[in-house]
C-alpha positions as a Markdown table, in Angstrom:
| # | Residue | x | y | z |
|---|---|---|---|---|
| 1 | Met | 86.3 | -291.0 | 165.0 |
| 2 | Lys | 86.3 | -292.3 | 168.6 |
| 3 | Gln | 89.6 | -293.7 | 169.7 |
| 4 | Asp | 87.6 | -296.3 | 171.7 |
| 5 | Tyr | 86.5 | -297.9 | 168.5 |
| 6 | Leu | 89.8 | -299.7 | 168.5 |
| 7 | Thr | 88.7 | -301.6 | 171.6 |
| 8 | Tyr | 85.1 | -302.2 | 170.6 |
| 9 | Ser | 83.8 | -305.7 | 169.8 |
| 10 | Ala | 81.8 | -306.1 | 166.6 |
| 11 | Glu | 78.6 | -306.2 | 168.7 |
| 12 | Glu | 79.4 | -303.0 | 170.4 |
| 13 | Leu | 80.4 | -301.3 | 167.2 |
| 14 | Ala | 77.1 | -302.4 | 165.6 |
| 15 | Gln | 75.2 | -300.4 | 168.3 |
| 16 | Glu | 77.0 | -297.1 | 167.6 |
| 17 | Thr | 74.8 | -294.5 | 166.0 |
| 18 | Glu | 77.5 | -293.2 | 163.7 |
| 19 | Phe | 78.3 | -296.7 | 162.5 |
| 20 | Ile | 74.7 | -297.5 | 161.9 |
| 21 | Arg | 74.3 | -294.3 | 159.9 |
| 22 | Trp | 77.2 | -295.2 | 157.7 |
| 23 | Val | 75.8 | -298.7 | 157.0 |
| 24 | Gln | 72.3 | -297.5 | 156.4 |
| 25 | Ser | 72.9 | -294.3 | 154.4 |
| 26 | Ala | 74.7 | -293.1 | 151.3 |
| 27 | Glu | 76.2 | -290.1 | 153.1 |
| 28 | Lys | 79.5 | -289.5 | 151.3 |
| 29 | Ser | 81.4 | -287.8 | 154.2 |
| 30 | Leu | 80.6 | -290.7 | 156.5 |
| 31 | Ala | 81.7 | -293.3 | 153.9 |
| 32 | Thr | 85.0 | -291.5 | 153.3 |
| 33 | Arg | 85.6 | -291.2 | 157.1 |
| 34 | Trp | 85.2 | -294.9 | 157.7 |
| 35 | Glu | 87.2 | -295.9 | 154.6 |
| 36 | Val | 90.1 | -293.7 | 155.8 |
| 37 | Trp | 89.8 | -295.2 | 159.4 |
| 38 | Ile | 89.9 | -298.8 | 158.0 |
| 39 | Gln | 93.0 | -297.9 | 155.9 |
| 40 | Asp | 94.7 | -296.5 | 159.0 |
| 41 | His | 93.7 | -299.6 | 161.1 |
| 42 | Pro | 93.7 | -302.5 | 158.7 |
| 43 | Glu | 93.7 | -305.0 | 161.6 |
| 44 | Gln | 90.1 | -303.7 | 162.3 |
| 45 | Ala | 88.7 | -304.6 | 158.9 |
| 46 | Gln | 87.2 | -308.0 | 159.8 |
| 47 | Lys | 85.6 | -306.6 | 162.9 |
| 48 | Val | 84.1 | -303.8 | 160.9 |
| 49 | Ala | 82.8 | -306.3 | 158.3 |
| 50 | Asp | 81.2 | -308.4 | 161.1 |
| 51 | Ala | 79.6 | -305.3 | 162.7 |
| 52 | Arg | 78.3 | -304.2 | 159.3 |
| 53 | Ala | 76.7 | -307.7 | 158.8 |
| 54 | Leu | 75.0 | -307.4 | 162.2 |
| 55 | Val | 73.5 | -304.0 | 161.3 |
| 56 | Glu | 72.3 | -305.1 | 157.9 |
| 57 | Ala | 70.6 | -308.1 | 159.5 |
| 58 | Val | 68.4 | -305.9 | 161.6 |
| 59 | Asn | 65.7 | -303.7 | 160.1 |
| 60 | Trp | 64.9 | -301.5 | 163.1 |
| 61 | Pro | 67.4 | -301.9 | 166.0 |
| 62 | Ile | 65.4 | -301.0 | 169.1 |
| 63 | Pro | 67.6 | -300.8 | 172.3 |
| 64 | Glu | 66.7 | -302.5 | 175.5 |
| 65 | Leu | 64.7 | -300.1 | 177.8 |
| 66 | Ser | 65.9 | -299.5 | 181.4 |
| 67 | Ala | 64.0 | -301.2 | 184.2 |
| 68 | Ser | 62.5 | -297.9 | 185.3 |
| 69 | Ala | 61.4 | -296.9 | 181.8 |
| 70 | Lys | 59.8 | -300.3 | 181.3 |
| 71 | Ala | 57.9 | -299.9 | 184.7 |
| 72 | Asp | 56.6 | -296.4 | 183.8 |
| 73 | Met | 55.5 | -297.6 | 180.3 |
| 74 | Trp | 53.6 | -300.7 | 181.6 |
| 75 | Glu | 52.0 | -298.6 | 184.4 |
| 76 | Ala | 50.7 | -296.3 | 181.8 |
| 77 | Ile | 49.4 | -299.2 | 179.7 |
| 78 | Asp | 47.8 | -300.9 | 182.7 |
| 79 | Gln | 46.1 | -297.6 | 183.7 |
| 80 | Ala | 44.7 | -297.3 | 180.2 |
| 81 | Thr | 43.3 | -300.9 | 180.1 |
| 82 | Thr | 41.8 | -300.5 | 183.6 |
| 83 | Glu | 39.9 | -297.4 | 182.4 |
| 84 | Ala | 38.6 | -299.4 | 179.5 |
| 85 | Lys | 36.4 | -301.5 | 181.8 |
| 86 | Val | 33.9 | -298.7 | 182.2 |
| 87 | Val | 33.8 | -297.7 | 178.6 |
| 88 | Pro | 30.3 | -298.3 | 177.1 |
| 89 | Met | 30.1 | -301.2 | 174.6 |
| 90 | Gln | 29.4 | -299.0 | 171.6 |
| 91 | Arg | 32.6 | -297.0 | 172.2 |
| 92 | Arg | 34.8 | -300.0 | 173.1 |
| 93 | Arg | 35.9 | -300.8 | 169.6 |
| 94 | Leu | 37.0 | -297.2 | 169.1 |
| 95 | Trp | 38.9 | -297.3 | 172.4 |
| 96 | Val | 40.7 | -300.5 | 171.5 |
| 97 | Trp | 42.2 | -298.9 | 168.5 |
| 98 | Ser | 43.1 | -295.8 | 170.5 |
| 99 | Ala | 44.7 | -297.9 | 173.2 |
| 100 | Ala | 46.7 | -299.8 | 170.5 |
| 101 | Ala | 47.9 | -296.5 | 169.1 |
| 102 | Ala | 48.8 | -295.3 | 172.6 |
| 103 | Val | 50.9 | -298.5 | 173.2 |
| 104 | Val | 52.7 | -297.9 | 169.9 |
| 105 | Leu | 53.4 | -294.3 | 170.9 |
| 106 | Leu | 54.6 | -295.4 | 174.3 |
| 107 | Leu | 57.0 | -297.9 | 172.7 |
| 108 | Ala | 58.2 | -295.3 | 170.2 |
| 109 | Ala | 58.7 | -292.8 | 173.0 |
| 110 | Gly | 60.8 | -295.4 | 174.9 |
| 111 | Trp | 62.9 | -295.8 | 171.7 |
| 112 | Trp | 63.6 | -292.1 | 171.2 |
| 113 | Leu | 64.1 | -291.3 | 174.9 |
| 114 | Thr | 66.9 | -293.9 | 175.0 |
| 115 | Gln | 68.8 | -292.2 | 172.2 |
| 116 | Glu | 71.6 | -289.7 | 173.2 |
| 117 | Ala | 71.7 | -286.4 | 171.4 |
| 118 | Glu | 73.8 | -286.7 | 168.2 |
| 119 | Pro | 77.0 | -284.7 | 168.5 |
| 120 | Thr | 77.7 | -282.2 | 165.7 |
| 121 | Ser | 80.5 | -283.6 | 163.6 |
| 122 | Leu | 82.7 | -281.6 | 161.2 |
| 123 | Tyr | 85.1 | -283.4 | 158.9 |
| 124 | Ala | 87.6 | -282.6 | 156.2 |
| 125 | Ala | 88.2 | -285.6 | 153.9 |
| 126 | Arg | 91.4 | -286.7 | 152.2 |
| 127 | Thr | 92.7 | -284.0 | 149.8 |
| 128 | Glu | 90.4 | -281.4 | 151.3 |
| 129 | Asn | 90.5 | -278.5 | 153.8 |
| 130 | Gly | 87.4 | -277.2 | 155.7 |
| 131 | Gln | 86.5 | -273.9 | 157.3 |
| 132 | Phe | 83.6 | -273.9 | 159.8 |
| 133 | Ser | 81.9 | -271.5 | 162.2 |
| 134 | Leu | 81.0 | -272.7 | 165.8 |
| 135 | Pro | 77.8 | -271.7 | 167.6 |
| 136 | Asp | 79.5 | -268.8 | 169.6 |
| 137 | Gly | 81.1 | -267.2 | 166.5 |
| 138 | Ser | 84.5 | -269.0 | 167.0 |
| 139 | Ser | 85.9 | -270.6 | 163.9 |
| 140 | Val | 87.9 | -273.7 | 163.1 |
| 141 | Ser | 89.9 | -274.7 | 160.0 |
| 142 | Leu | 90.5 | -278.4 | 159.4 |
| 143 | Asn | 93.4 | -279.9 | 157.6 |
| 144 | Ala | 92.8 | -283.0 | 155.5 |
| 145 | Val | 91.6 | -286.1 | 157.2 |
| 146 | Thr | 90.6 | -284.3 | 160.4 |
| 147 | Glu | 87.4 | -284.6 | 162.4 |
| 148 | Val | 86.0 | -282.5 | 165.3 |
| 149 | Gln | 82.8 | -283.2 | 167.3 |
| 150 | Tyr | 80.9 | -281.1 | 169.8 |
| 151 | Asp | 77.6 | -280.8 | 171.6 |
| 152 | Ala | 75.8 | -277.9 | 170.0 |
| 153 | Asn | 72.9 | -278.0 | 172.5 |
| 154 | Asn | 75.2 | -277.5 | 175.5 |
| 155 | Trp | 77.7 | -275.1 | 173.8 |
| 156 | Ser | 76.8 | -272.0 | 175.8 |
| 157 | Glu | 77.5 | -273.9 | 179.0 |
| 158 | Glu | 80.5 | -275.9 | 177.9 |
| 159 | Arg | 82.6 | -275.3 | 174.8 |
| 160 | Arg | 84.2 | -278.7 | 174.5 |
| 161 | Ile | 85.5 | -280.3 | 171.3 |
| 162 | Ser | 86.9 | -283.7 | 170.6 |
| 163 | Met | 89.4 | -283.8 | 167.8 |
| 164 | Gln | 91.7 | -286.0 | 165.7 |
| 165 | Gly | 93.9 | -284.6 | 163.0 |
| 166 | Glu | 95.1 | -281.0 | 162.7 |
| 167 | Ala | 93.0 | -277.8 | 163.1 |
| 168 | Phe | 93.5 | -274.1 | 163.6 |
| 169 | Phe | 91.1 | -272.4 | 166.1 |
| 170 | Glu | 90.1 | -268.7 | 166.5 |
| 171 | Val | 88.2 | -268.5 | 169.7 |
| 172 | Glu | 85.8 | -265.8 | 170.9 |
| 173 | Lys | 85.9 | -264.9 | 174.6 |
| 174 | Gly | 83.6 | -266.7 | 176.9 |
| 175 | Val | 83.5 | -269.9 | 179.0 |
| 176 | Pro | 86.6 | -272.1 | 178.8 |
| 177 | Phe | 87.1 | -273.6 | 175.3 |
| 178 | Ile | 88.5 | -277.1 | 175.6 |
| 179 | Val | 89.9 | -279.3 | 172.8 |
| 180 | Glu | 90.3 | -283.0 | 173.7 |
| 181 | Thr | 92.6 | -285.3 | 171.7 |
| 182 | Pro | 93.8 | -288.8 | 172.3 |
| 183 | Tyr | 97.2 | -287.4 | 173.2 |
| 184 | Gly | 96.4 | -284.4 | 175.3 |
| 185 | Thr | 94.0 | -281.5 | 176.1 |
| 186 | Val | 94.1 | -277.9 | 175.2 |
| 187 | Glu | 92.2 | -275.2 | 177.2 |
| 188 | Val | 91.8 | -271.5 | 176.4 |
| 189 | Leu | 89.5 | -268.6 | 177.1 |
| 190 | Gly | 89.9 | -266.5 | 173.9 |
| 191 | Thr | 92.8 | -266.9 | 171.5 |
| 192 | Ser | 94.0 | -268.4 | 168.2 |
| 193 | Phe | 96.1 | -271.6 | 168.2 |
| 194 | Asn | 96.9 | -274.7 | 166.1 |
| 195 | Val | 96.6 | -278.3 | 167.3 |
| 196 | Glu | 98.1 | -281.3 | 165.6 |
| 197 | Ala | 97.1 | -284.6 | 167.1 |
| 198 | Arg | 97.4 | -287.7 | 164.9 |
| 199 | Leu | 99.5 | -290.9 | 164.6 |
| 200 | Gly | 101.2 | -290.4 | 167.9 |
| 201 | Thr | 102.1 | -286.7 | 167.2 |
| 202 | Phe | 100.8 | -283.9 | 169.6 |
| 203 | Arg | 101.9 | -280.3 | 168.9 |
| 204 | Val | 100.2 | -277.0 | 169.9 |
| 205 | Asn | 101.2 | -273.5 | 168.8 |
| 206 | Cys | 99.8 | -270.3 | 170.3 |
| 207 | Tyr | 99.4 | -267.2 | 168.1 |
| 208 | Thr | 97.3 | -264.9 | 170.4 |
| 209 | Gly | 96.1 | -265.1 | 174.0 |
| 210 | Lys | 97.1 | -268.0 | 176.3 |
| 211 | Val | 96.8 | -271.7 | 175.9 |
| 212 | Arg | 97.0 | -274.4 | 178.6 |
| 213 | Val | 98.2 | -277.9 | 177.4 |
| 214 | Thr | 97.7 | -281.0 | 179.5 |
| 215 | Leu | 99.0 | -284.5 | 178.8 |
| 216 | Pro | 96.9 | -287.6 | 179.9 |
| 217 | Gly | 99.4 | -288.3 | 182.7 |
| 218 | Gly | 98.7 | -284.8 | 184.2 |
| 219 | Glu | 101.8 | -282.8 | 183.1 |
| 220 | Gln | 100.7 | -279.3 | 182.2 |
| 221 | Thr | 102.1 | -276.1 | 180.8 |
| 222 | Thr | 100.8 | -272.7 | 179.6 |
| 223 | Ile | 102.1 | -271.1 | 176.4 |
| 224 | Thr | 101.7 | -267.6 | 175.1 |
| 225 | Pro | 102.1 | -266.0 | 171.6 |
| 226 | Gln | 105.1 | -267.2 | 169.6 |
| 227 | Gln | 105.4 | -270.3 | 171.8 |
| 228 | Gly | 104.7 | -273.9 | 170.9 |
| 229 | Val | 104.8 | -277.2 | 172.8 |
| 230 | Glu | 105.3 | -280.8 | 171.6 |
| 231 | Ala | 104.9 | -284.1 | 173.4 |
| 232 | Ile | 108.2 | -286.0 | 173.1 |
| 233 | Asn | 108.7 | -289.3 | 174.9 |
| 234 | Gly | 105.8 | -288.5 | 177.1 |
| 235 | Gln | 107.0 | -285.0 | 178.2 |
| 236 | Leu | 106.0 | -281.5 | 177.0 |
| 237 | Val | 108.9 | -279.7 | 175.3 |
| 238 | Gln | 108.5 | -276.0 | 174.6 |
| 239 | Arg | 109.8 | -274.2 | 171.5 |
| 240 | Thr | 109.7 | -270.8 | 169.9 |
| 241 | Val | 107.3 | -270.2 | 167.0 |
| 242 | Ala | 109.2 | -267.7 | 164.9 |
| 243 | Asn | 106.7 | -267.6 | 162.0 |
| 244 | Arg | 103.4 | -268.9 | 160.8 |
| 245 | Asn | 104.7 | -271.8 | 158.8 |
| 246 | Asp | 102.9 | -274.4 | 160.9 |
| 247 | Ile | 99.5 | -272.9 | 159.9 |
| 248 | Ala | 100.4 | -272.3 | 156.2 |
| 249 | Trp | 98.5 | -275.5 | 155.5 |
| 250 | Gln | 95.4 | -273.2 | 155.4 |
| 251 | Asp | 96.9 | -271.8 | 152.2 |
| 252 | Arg | 97.7 | -275.2 | 150.9 |
| 253 | Ile | 101.4 | -275.0 | 151.7 |
| 254 | His | 103.0 | -277.5 | 154.1 |
| 255 | His | 106.3 | -276.7 | 155.9 |
| 256 | Phe | 108.6 | -279.1 | 157.8 |
| 257 | Asn | 111.6 | -278.4 | 159.9 |
| 258 | Glu | 113.8 | -281.5 | 160.5 |
| 259 | Arg | 110.9 | -283.8 | 160.4 |
| 260 | Pro | 111.1 | -287.6 | 159.6 |
| 261 | Leu | 110.5 | -288.3 | 155.9 |
| 262 | Lys | 107.7 | -290.7 | 156.8 |
| 263 | Glu | 105.8 | -287.8 | 158.5 |
| 264 | Val | 106.2 | -285.7 | 155.3 |
| 265 | Ile | 105.0 | -288.6 | 153.1 |
| 266 | Ala | 102.0 | -289.1 | 155.5 |
| 267 | Glu | 101.0 | -285.5 | 154.9 |
| 268 | Leu | 101.5 | -285.8 | 151.2 |
| 269 | Lys | 99.1 | -288.8 | 151.1 |
| 270 | Arg | 96.5 | -286.7 | 153.0 |
| 271 | Gln | 96.7 | -284.0 | 150.4 |
| 272 | Tyr | 96.8 | -286.1 | 147.2 |
| 273 | Pro | 94.9 | -289.3 | 146.4 |
| 274 | Val | 98.0 | -291.5 | 146.1 |
| 275 | Glu | 99.7 | -294.4 | 147.7 |
| 276 | Val | 103.5 | -294.1 | 148.3 |
| 277 | Asp | 106.1 | -296.8 | 148.4 |
| 278 | Leu | 108.8 | -295.5 | 150.8 |
| 279 | Pro | 111.6 | -297.9 | 151.8 |
| 280 | Glu | 112.0 | -298.3 | 155.6 |
| 281 | Asp | 115.7 | -297.2 | 155.5 |
| 282 | Leu | 114.5 | -293.8 | 154.2 |
| 283 | Ala | 111.6 | -293.3 | 156.6 |
| 284 | Asp | 113.5 | -291.7 | 159.4 |
| 285 | Arg | 115.7 | -289.5 | 157.3 |
| 286 | Thr | 115.0 | -285.8 | 158.3 |
| 287 | Tyr | 113.6 | -283.3 | 155.9 |
| 288 | Thr | 113.5 | -279.5 | 156.0 |
| 289 | Gly | 111.4 | -277.8 | 153.3 |
| 290 | Ser | 107.9 | -277.4 | 152.0 |
| 291 | Phe | 105.5 | -278.5 | 149.3 |
| 292 | Lys | 102.2 | -277.2 | 147.9 |
| 293 | Asn | 99.2 | -279.4 | 147.3 |
| 294 | Asn | 98.1 | -278.1 | 143.9 |
| 295 | Asn | 100.5 | -280.2 | 141.7 |
| 296 | Leu | 101.7 | -283.7 | 142.7 |
| 297 | Glu | 104.8 | -283.6 | 140.4 |
| 298 | Glu | 106.0 | -280.3 | 141.9 |
| 299 | Ala | 105.3 | -281.5 | 145.4 |
| 300 | Leu | 107.4 | -284.7 | 144.9 |
| 301 | Gln | 110.2 | -282.7 | 143.3 |
| 302 | Ser | 110.2 | -280.3 | 146.3 |
| 303 | Ile | 110.5 | -283.3 | 148.7 |
| 304 | Cys | 112.9 | -285.6 | 146.7 |
| 305 | Trp | 115.3 | -283.2 | 145.0 |
| 306 | Pro | 117.0 | -281.8 | 148.2 |
| 307 | Met | 117.2 | -285.3 | 149.7 |
| 308 | Arg | 118.8 | -286.7 | 146.5 |
| 309 | Leu | 115.9 | -289.1 | 146.0 |
| 310 | Gln | 114.2 | -290.1 | 142.8 |
| 311 | Tyr | 110.5 | -290.8 | 142.3 |
| 312 | Ser | 108.2 | -292.3 | 139.7 |
| 313 | Ile | 104.4 | -292.0 | 139.3 |
| 314 | Asp | 102.2 | -294.7 | 137.8 |
| 315 | Gln | 98.5 | -293.5 | 138.0 |
| 316 | Asn | 97.9 | -293.2 | 141.8 |
| 317 | Gln | 101.1 | -295.1 | 142.9 |
| 318 | Val | 104.3 | -293.3 | 143.8 |
| 319 | Leu | 107.6 | -295.0 | 144.2 |
| 320 | Ile | 110.5 | -293.3 | 146.0 |
| 321 | Arg | 114.0 | -294.6 | 145.9 |
| 322 | Glu | 117.7 | -293.5 | 146.4 |
| 323 | Asn | 119.2 | -291.8 | 143.3 |
| 324 | Gln | 121.2 | -294.4 | 141.4 |
């Protein structure tokens, strides 16, 4: 999802192709994506509802043509009508219908020419992982609630991906491979690396080759195998990557090393279709350990037992509290 959507008005949102597709189609992946986005940004719900109403009120939303496109179109129509003056009477009726069809085609051409090429979008929904091949043979694995977008038509010239969530990339050699996130940019030539960029977190681990990481403010660093970097208080902090725990999520195992409990619970909610009630006084308590995403009861026990917490499950609601 575009980070800019947060600043869009309802009118601007209603003109977005991806939003229109969601409103007008029954595509499950699009529906899930927007539902998760609204859950993450509840303050945007009214704006989304207003934008949806605008889209539903219009049957065929044709955008305004540019001045030059209008001029070219009407010049073509004017030329066609001028030529009609020398058409014999017996052929004029046929020409009228042909001219009308030409006008419709010109209008349709104006509509399609104003549309930007749709980016290719890959998405892993809540509770799911996804593995995808890119046009050059590179590959990307997506953790749950992760989206990447790229221009497939221009891929041979510019391998550029926009991403939100967490993904592991294995990149073939070629032109620079760039991953853009709301929190920083990663650039490589040919390598394997993991990027996590969500909810204010930005971490990059390098496993082969070299990776250049850049923050929006311009700070930049290069990391090599067994090195990682994390943005902390607006600065890049390097660390050693001693194992492959950070990418074990590809095998449905999630490791944490002195991470806030709220971060652990956020990952749990991405892997299981549950809502979790976690008291604020527990949210920043640090957790070291792991859980698997094949059994909710076992996952909660792995998280709560070492922290001396108790939990209860009522359908899709989980309650976590201090041990009494």
